[in-house]
C-alpha positions in Angstrom: 90.8 45.4 76.4 89.3 47.7 73.5 92.0 48.5 70.4 90.8 50.9 68.2 92.9 51.2 65.2 92.8 53.9 62.4 94.1 55.5 59.2 93.8 59.6 58.4 94.6 60.9 55.1 95.7 64.5 55.2 95.7 67.1 52.6 100.0 67.9 52.5 99.4 71.7 53.4 97.6 71.0 56.2 100.1 67.8 57.6 101.8 70.3 59.8 98.4 71.4 61.5 97.0 67.3 61.4 99.8 66.9 63.7 99.7 69.4 66.3 96.2 68.1 66.6 97.3 64.8 66.8 100.3 65.7 69.6 97.4 67.5 71.2 94.6 64.6 71.3 97.4 62.9 72.3 98.6 64.7 75.5 94.9 65.2 76.7 93.4 61.4 76.2 96.3 59.6 77.6 95.2 61.6 81.1 91.6 60.2 80.7 90.6 57.5 83.0 90.8 53.7 81.5 93.2 55.0 78.6 96.1 52.5 78.5 97.7 53.8 75.2 97.2 56.6 72.7 99.0 57.2 69.5 99.4 59.0 66.1 102.2 57.6 63.8 103.1 58.8 60.5 102.3 56.6 57.8 105.9 54.9 55.6 104.3 54.3 52.5 102.2 58.2 52.7 103.7 60.5 55.0 100.1 62.7 54.7 98.5 59.6 56.1 98.3 59.8 60.2 98.1 56.0 61.6 95.8 56.2 65.2 96.3 53.3 67.9 94.6 53.3 71.3 94.1 50.6 74.0 91.1 51.2 76.2 91.1 48.8 79.2 86.9 48.8 78.8 84.4 50.2 76.1 82.8 52.2 78.6 86.5 54.4 79.2 86.3 54.5 75.4 82.8 55.6 75.2 83.8 58.5 77.6 86.9 59.0 75.8 84.2 60.3 72.6 82.4 62.8 74.7 85.6 64.8 75.8 85.8 68.6 75.1 89.4 67.4 73.2 87.4 64.8 71.1 84.8 67.0 69.8 87.5 69.9 69.6 89.3 67.5 67.2 86.1 66.3 65.1 85.4 69.9 63.9 88.9 70.7 62.8 88.8 67.2 61.2 87.4 67.6 58.0 89.1 71.2 57.1 92.4 68.9 56.6 91.3 65.5 55.5 92.3 64.2 52.3 90.1 61.2 51.8 88.0 59.0 53.9 88.9 58.3 58.0 89.1 54.5 58.1 88.5 53.0 61.7 88.2 49.6 63.3 87.5 49.0 67.0 88.7 45.1 68.7 87.9 43.8 72.0 90.6 41.6 72.8 91.3 39.4 76.0 95.1 38.9 77.2 96.5 35.4 77.3 96.7 35.7 81.2 92.9 36.2 81.3 92.6 33.4 78.9 94.1 30.8 81.4 92.6 32.6 83.9 89.5 31.1 82.4 90.6 27.9 81.7 91.8 27.7 85.2 88.4 27.7 86.0 86.5 25.9 83.6 89.0 23.1 83.5 88.0 19.7 85.0 90.4 18.5 87.1 93.4 16.1 85.3 93.2 13.4 88.8 90.1 11.7 89.4 
C-alpha cells in the first residue's frame, strides 16, 4: 500500500476555492481503480492549510492517478491559490497481516 500525506497552504481569500477544488478531487479520485481512501482536511493550527491524506493499493495505481484529467486540472489551478510551498510525502507500507504471512512462509518449524 502507498500512503501520501501532504499540506497545502492557501491564501485566505482563496480558501473557499481551495476547499471546492479539494472536494472535486476527492469525488473524482475515490472512483479511481486502486484508490483505498482520499481526503483533505482543514488544519487546526492554520485553517488556511489543507491537509491531504491518500491511500493507494499500489504505486501503479498512484502513477495512474497522476495521469488523470482531474489531477491535471487541479495542478493547473493550484498555483493561483497557494500561499507557500506544497509539501508531500509518500510512504510504502505493509500491513501486519502481510507481514505475518511473510513470517509464516519463511519461519522454520518449531518442532524438528
